Backbone bond lengths (Angstrom), bond angles and torsions (degrees), N, CA, C in turn:
res aa  C-N    CA-C-N  psi(-1)  N-CA   C-N-CA  omega(-1)  CA-C   N-CA-C  phi
1 X - - - 1.507 - - 1.484 107.49 -
2 X 1.351 121.63 128.45 1.472 121.58 -172.80 1.600 106.90 -75.05
3 X 1.273 115.66 152.28 1.488 121.67 -172.73 1.522 109.49 -94.37
4 X 1.272 120.18 11.53 1.443 118.62 175.22 1.594 113.11 -69.62
5 X 1.378 114.53 111.16 1.428 115.60 -171.47 1.559 114.96 -74.25
6 X 1.440 112.51 -11.74 1.440 117.09 -178.70 1.560 110.75 -91.25
7 X 1.223 113.26 2.06 1.545 122.59 -176.11 1.517 110.91 -51.39
8 X 1.278 113.45 138.94 1.479 118.41 177.76 1.441 110.91 -71.52
9 X 1.404 116.13 125.84 1.455 116.17 -180.00 1.504 112.91 -91.38
10 X 1.362 111.41 6.56 1.438 119.82 176.82 1.600 113.78 -76.29
11 X 1.347 111.68 -6.18 1.460 113.84 179.75 1.487 108.07 -88.29
12 X 1.359 117.41 138.58 1.406 117.35 -173.30 1.469 119.82 -54.14
13 X 1.407 117.04 -36.12 1.512 118.27 -173.82 1.485 105.24 -71.35
14 X 1.477 117.29 -41.80 1.540 117.93 -177.01 1.446 109.94 -63.53
15 X 1.424 120.22 -39.37 1.448 123.74 -171.70 1.520 102.29 -74.23
16 X 1.398 120.97 -35.62 1.513 118.42 -179.02 1.520 108.65 -65.38
17 X 1.381 116.31 -39.38 1.454 117.24 178.39 1.533 112.25 -66.25
18 X 1.264 116.01 -33.77 1.547 114.80 179.10 1.547 108.44 -69.10
19 X 1.304 117.08 -45.30 1.468 124.56 170.87 1.501 113.66 -48.39
20 X 1.281 117.32 -57.31 1.546 122.95 178.78 1.502 108.64 -54.26
21 X 1.318 114.32 -46.76 1.480 120.68 -175.27 1.392 116.08 -64.92
22 X 1.431 120.58 -42.41 1.446 120.12 -167.38 1.449 115.51 -120.48
23 X 1.310 117.85 -4.37 1.511 117.41 -175.63 1.550 109.89 -65.22
24 X 1.199 123.20 -44.06 1.463 128.47 177.28 1.501 111.44 -55.46
25 X 1.420 110.94 -51.40 1.386 117.25 -174.21 1.540 110.47 -65.77
26 X 1.394 117.24 -40.12 1.484 115.39 176.06 1.573 111.17 -65.71
27 X 1.270 119.17 -43.22 1.385 118.21 178.31 1.581 113.47 -58.60
28 X 1.298 115.91 -46.68 1.482 121.58 176.14 1.607 112.03 -55.21
29 X 1.336 107.38 -50.47 1.531 116.34 176.96 1.543 107.91 -50.49
30 X 1.177 120.59 -51.32 1.508 122.53 -172.99 1.518 108.95 -72.13
31 X 1.369 113.20 -39.09 1.509 117.85 179.33 1.535 111.94 -60.17
32 X 1.227 113.94 -47.03 1.512 118.71 -172.04 1.494 111.00 -77.92
33 X 1.369 118.12 -28.46 1.426 125.86 -174.72 1.600 107.83 -81.97
34 X 1.288 115.14 -47.24 1.514 119.40 -173.40 1.501 113.39 -116.53
35 X 1.270 125.07 -12.94 1.381 126.33 -176.00 1.492 116.54 87.48
36 X 1.372 117.40 -171.09 1.463 124.22 -174.14 1.503 113.85 -84.81
37 X 1.312 114.18 -19.90 1.473 118.23 -172.31 1.501 111.91 -71.82
38 X 1.427 118.93 -12.49 1.460 118.40 176.31 1.572 114.17 -107.32
39 X 1.375 112.72 27.82 1.464 122.06 173.96 1.512 111.49 48.33
40 X 1.288 121.63 66.19 1.452 121.36 178.37 1.571 116.12 -51.81
41 X 1.381 110.02 -36.90 1.548 117.03 178.62 1.444 110.14 -53.18
42 X 1.389 106.59 -53.82 1.618 117.75 -169.58 1.674 103.90 -64.60
43 X 1.292 116.13 -44.23 1.449 119.38 -180.00 1.437 114.30 -63.72
44 X 1.309 118.61 -37.30 1.428 122.04 172.35 1.498 115.28 -62.72
45 X 1.261 117.14 -41.25 1.409 121.62 178.62 1.528 111.45 -72.75
46 X 1.325 117.47 -38.70 1.506 120.54 170.38 1.554 113.43 -61.84
47 X 1.300 113.37 -31.31 1.555 114.88 -176.55 1.554 101.91 -71.59
48 X 1.405 122.02 -44.27 1.266 123.44 -177.70 1.624 113.01 -67.66
49 X 1.307 118.19 -30.96 1.361 119.57 170.52 1.527 115.54 -65.49
50 X 1.249 113.44 -35.25 1.449 119.74 174.62 1.520 111.45 -64.52
51 X 1.345 113.99 -45.80 1.398 122.22 -176.30 1.598 104.51 -62.88
52 X 1.272 122.15 -43.30 1.421 127.85 -179.91 1.486 107.95 -58.99
53 X 1.340 117.64 -47.55 1.525 126.67 -175.81 1.557 107.67 -65.81
54 X 1.372 122.12 -24.51 1.392 128.28 -179.68 1.538 115.54 -115.72
55 X 1.310 115.49 23.49 1.321 121.43 -168.33 1.607 110.96 -72.24
56 X 1.236 121.59 -15.86 1.498 122.52 173.33 1.549 109.61 -80.03
57 X 1.365 118.74 -24.40 1.403 120.38 179.09 1.597 117.62 -90.44
58 X 1.419 111.15 -11.87 1.433 115.37 -171.78 1.460 106.17 -117.91
59 X 1.369 112.69 123.85 1.490 119.87 -179.93 1.469 107.98 -83.89
60 X 1.331 118.25 165.23 1.416 124.84 -175.27 1.564 109.88 -63.12
61 X 1.359 117.35 -34.88 1.496 119.78 175.31 1.428 116.38 -67.65
62 X 1.209 119.18 -23.90 1.451 128.38 -179.70 1.596 114.15 -94.75
63 X 1.278 120.53 -12.26 1.369 128.36 -174.77 1.474 115.21 -53.58
64 X 1.418 116.40 -47.56 1.407 123.54 -177.25 1.591 106.50 -65.23
65 X 1.273 118.13 -53.18 1.519 114.46 -172.42 1.608 105.23 -68.92
66 X 1.203 123.43 -31.23 1.393 127.53 175.85 1.520 111.30 -56.20
67 X 1.388 114.40 -49.44 1.374 120.84 -179.07 1.615 114.62 -63.64
68 X 1.249 110.98 -40.78 1.406 120.78 -173.76 1.598 107.64 -73.31
69 X 1.368 116.36 -41.45 1.380 117.88 -178.54 1.564 110.45 -68.02
70 X 1.290 113.61 -41.48 1.519 118.70 -176.57 1.525 108.63 -66.07
71 X 1.360 117.14 -42.57 1.439 118.07 179.99 1.494 114.06 -66.86
72 X 1.359 113.35 -41.95 1.523 117.11 173.37 1.403 111.78 -58.93
73 X 1.342 121.11 -51.66 1.504 121.50 177.66 1.530 112.16 -58.84
74 X 1.246 123.05 -34.20 1.459 119.72 175.67 1.496 114.39 -62.54
75 X 1.331 116.03 -42.54 1.421 123.02 173.50 1.539 112.63 -58.59
76 X 1.410 112.22 -49.25 1.437 115.30 -178.01 1.492 112.63 -63.30
77 X 1.358 115.08 -32.66 1.492 114.84 -179.28 1.563 108.50 -75.59
78 X 1.345 117.40 -26.31 1.494 116.60 174.12 1.581 112.26 -72.41
79 X 1.390 115.54 -35.35 1.389 117.70 174.02 1.533 115.10 -67.17
80 X 1.411 113.68 -37.14 1.481 114.93 173.92 1.542 113.60 -62.78
81 X 1.426 111.77 -43.54 1.517 117.87 176.84 1.454 115.16 -54.87
82 X 1.399 113.00 -40.65 1.448 121.55 176.08 1.494 115.15 -60.16
83 X 1.241 111.32 -39.83 1.569 121.30 179.24 1.411 107.50 -62.41
84 X 1.317 120.00 -46.83 1.506 126.00 -179.06 1.489 108.38 -61.95
85 X 1.389 119.55 -45.92 1.309 121.93 178.06 1.479 117.33 -63.65
86 X 1.308 120.75 -38.84 1.407 127.97 173.73 1.533 112.84 -62.45
87 X 1.336 108.58 -46.40 1.670 115.18 179.82 1.573 105.76 -65.81
88 X 1.335 120.70 -31.74 1.390 119.12 178.44 1.502 111.69 -75.95
89 X 1.296 120.99 -32.94 1.535 122.46 -179.65 1.498 104.77 -74.39
90 X 1.354 126.27 -23.12 1.363 128.99 -178.10 1.580 109.26 -65.80
91 X 1.462 117.94 -39.89 1.272 123.61 -176.37 1.594 113.79 -75.35
92 X 1.245 112.26 106.92 1.517 120.06 -176.70 1.543 111.06 -67.93
93 X 1.278 121.79 133.66 1.456 123.19 172.37 1.430 112.14 -68.34
94 X 1.231 117.39 148.96 1.511 120.33 177.49 1.562 107.01 -66.39
95 X 1.298 116.56 131.70 1.481 121.95 175.71 1.453 114.27 -92.01
96 X 1.451 112.44 -4.61 1.443 113.35 178.87 1.612 109.18 -146.19
97 X 1.193 114.83 159.93 1.491 122.32 -180.00 1.678 107.03 -130.07
98 X 1.279 110.01 165.28 1.370 113.53 -175.54 1.588 109.58 -98.28
99 X 1.422 111.02 8.86 1.410 120.16 -177.11 1.504 108.98 -89.44
100 X 1.311 118.95 139.57 1.445 122.29 169.52 1.445 116.11 -75.37
101 X 1.364 122.40 153.84 1.368 126.96 -178.23 1.555 104.97 -55.88
102 X 1.403 115.16 -43.58 1.510 122.40 -176.93 1.571 109.04 -52.57
103 X 1.333 114.47 -47.84 1.475 125.69 -176.16 1.485 106.74 -62.51
104 X 1.379 114.28 -49.25 1.550 112.46 -177.18 1.541 109.57 -61.34
105 X 1.398 118.40 -44.80 1.356 123.32 -179.88 1.615 113.68 -54.63
106 X 1.384 106.49 -47.64 1.542 112.08 177.09 1.533 109.95 -61.20
107 X 1.266 117.71 -39.79 1.451 117.19 -178.76 1.406 110.64 -65.47
108 X 1.297 119.16 -44.92 1.623 120.85 177.38 1.487 107.05 -59.84
109 X 1.288 121.31 -40.73 1.480 120.17 -173.01 1.605 106.18 -67.06
110 X 1.334 111.92 -47.50 1.459 118.48 -177.94 1.496 112.46 -57.50
111 X 1.325 116.46 -40.19 1.459 123.70 179.33 1.537 109.13 -67.79
112 X 1.302 118.21 -38.34 1.574 121.02 178.87 1.492 105.48 -67.85
113 X 1.457 124.30 -43.22 1.391 122.65 -177.80 1.614 108.06 -65.83
114 X 1.335 116.03 -38.12 1.454 118.21 179.42 1.527 110.40 -60.99
115 X 1.329 118.55 -43.36 1.379 120.44 -179.42 1.524 113.29 -64.03
116 X 1.418 114.94 -35.70 1.439 120.97 175.55 1.517 113.60 -62.32
117 X 1.347 111.79 -45.93 1.346 113.88 179.29 1.522 118.86 -68.31
118 X 1.294 110.49 -39.43 1.515 119.40 168.94 1.527 111.74 -52.03
119 X 1.373 116.15 -45.81 1.556 119.33 174.89 1.479 108.67 -64.16
120 X 1.273 123.30 -27.90 1.545 120.39 -175.29 1.442 112.07 -79.06
121 X 1.378 117.75 -14.41 1.579 122.68 -177.26 1.491 105.57 -67.55
122 X 1.165 117.40 159.58 1.510 125.17 165.34 1.515 106.86 -65.30
123 X 1.324 114.27 148.04 1.513 122.71 177.21 1.507 109.32 -49.65
124 X 1.373 117.67 -41.77 1.521 120.04 -173.49 1.545 109.18 -70.82
125 X 1.309 111.38 -42.83 1.477 113.97 175.81 1.579 115.38 -60.85
126 X 1.273 111.95 -48.48 1.464 121.59 -177.15 1.480 106.88 -56.47
127 X 1.336 119.50 -54.69 1.493 127.25 -174.46 1.491 112.28 -56.68
128 X 1.401 108.72 -47.31 1.594 113.54 -177.30 1.437 108.67 -69.06
129 X 1.388 119.95 -39.62 1.535 124.05 -177.41 1.499 106.57 -63.99
130 X 1.343 124.47 -49.15 1.390 128.85 -171.84 1.478 110.58 -71.74
131 X 1.318 119.22 -33.42 1.494 123.20 -176.18 1.598 102.92 -73.36
132 X 1.297 115.94 -32.21 1.471 119.06 -179.65 1.441 113.50 -79.82
133 X 1.352 118.86 -54.50 1.387 123.80 -171.78 1.589 115.83 -85.22
134 X 1.184 115.04 -33.64 1.516 122.16 178.60 1.473 111.46 -86.14
135 X 1.289 117.47 -55.80 1.513 120.86 -172.98 1.681 108.55 -87.52
136 X 1.256 115.24 -11.33 1.518 120.39 -178.90 1.472 116.71 67.17
137 X 1.447 117.42 27.58 1.397 116.34 178.61 1.557 107.59 -79.25
138 X 1.372 109.83 156.33 1.475 116.47 178.72 1.545 109.32 -83.72
139 X 1.392 110.89 165.93 1.411 113.24 -173.65 1.523 115.72 -66.72
140 X 1.404 112.03 -29.84 1.499 121.76 175.55 1.524 106.74 -69.44
141 X 1.241 124.74 -44.06 1.371 122.88 178.12 1.517 117.36 -61.16
142 X 1.442 110.33 -37.79 1.444 114.07 179.63 1.383 105.92 -65.72
143 X 1.377 118.78 -48.77 1.422 124.28 -173.85 1.595 112.42 -53.58
144 X 1.298 116.25 -43.36 1.442 125.54 178.75 1.474 104.44 -64.09
145 X 1.332 121.74 -45.96 1.445 126.14 -174.82 1.446 113.66 -59.83
146 X 1.423 112.08 -46.19 1.476 122.31 -171.97 1.526 109.59 -91.60
147 X 1.426 121.26 -8.30 1.399 120.80 176.55 1.480 112.03 72.97
148 X 1.336 116.34 34.18 1.473 120.06 178.84 1.605 106.63 -130.95
149 X 1.246 120.23 173.89 1.454 129.34 177.42 1.525 111.59 -69.23
150 X 1.274 120.78 158.35 1.441 124.07 177.40 1.561 110.17 -68.75
151 X 1.296 113.80 -30.58 1.527 120.47 -178.07 1.620 108.53 -72.28
152 X 1.308 116.15 -38.14 1.473 125.62 175.89 1.542 106.97 -59.79
153 X 1.295 119.80 -44.34 1.499 126.26 -177.44 1.620 106.14 -72.70
154 X 1.222 120.17 -40.95 1.446 121.57 175.46 1.495 113.54 -58.13
155 X 1.430 110.70 -44.08 1.507 112.29 -178.60 1.473 110.17 -68.36
156 X 1.317 116.74 -43.68 1.503 120.30 177.96 1.590 112.80 -51.46
157 X 1.325 111.08 -47.31 1.420 114.23 -179.81 1.469 113.53 -70.59
158 X 1.296 119.18 -41.30 1.503 121.92 174.04 1.549 112.46 -60.59
159 X 1.417 121.48 -42.61 1.335 118.97 176.86 1.487 118.44 -69.36
160 X 1.336 114.40 -28.71 1.552 120.92 179.69 1.530 103.46 -70.20
161 X 1.353 118.06 -44.64 1.442 124.14 -176.17 1.540 108.26 -62.96
162 X 1.347 116.20 -43.65 1.465 117.79 -178.76 1.596 113.54 -63.26
163 X 1.372 113.50 -36.80 1.505 118.38 179.29 1.499 109.30 -66.38
164 X 1.421 115.59 -43.39 1.405 125.49 -179.87 1.621 108.57 -57.97
165 X 1.327 114.36 -52.25 1.378 120.56 -178.48 1.534 114.38 -65.04
166 X 1.354 117.18 -27.49 1.482 119.40 -179.89 1.568 105.93 -83.54
167 X 1.287 119.40 -40.76 1.466 121.34 -176.87 1.507 110.55 -74.86
168 X 1.250 119.44 -33.61 1.588 119.76 -172.62 1.536 107.12 -113.50
169 X 1.159 118.59 113.35 1.535 121.77 178.78 1.519 108.50 -69.11
170 X 1.333 113.90 134.86 1.388 116.41 -179.59 1.523 117.52 79.73
171 X 1.201 118.15 7.11 1.468 126.69 179.33 1.610 112.04 -70.53
172 X 1.266 114.73 116.76 1.540 118.74 179.44 1.501 99.29 -136.81
173 X 1.397 109.58 156.11 1.483 118.59 179.97 1.562 106.18 -149.70
174 X 1.162 118.20 147.52 1.494 125.11 175.66 1.481 110.55 -82.66
């Protein structure tokens, strides 16, 4: 193997040499440090995939530290993810609400009527209304996005709101 430390590890022979030299060491490092539950074989393979994807940026002299750092970070990310999952599992979901079954039923019925009225709007009205009220876009942003004037957008939103207000009693929106 040539001693040129700036040698490109993107070449198959060089990469194969790096793999043969360090794969067992990376696996053992992960296994002894974190145990088998974090799949040291998979993490080792993933580290080499990442090395291959970054082969143009990593010199032969830096390949070993790159592999160990990447593999270690992958396991640490898994550990961090498991902590989040465990914390999430500790939070018990509410088994009760203060809402009555009648209220929940009315809410579902209102939502269904709302979806039906939205579906009955013209596409232009519906798009302008949803971009404004659901996504929070400003009238000028919507006008630019749709390729119309700001006044046209205002009219579409106003007309959609009027239809919703007429069809759904008690409909109010911020």
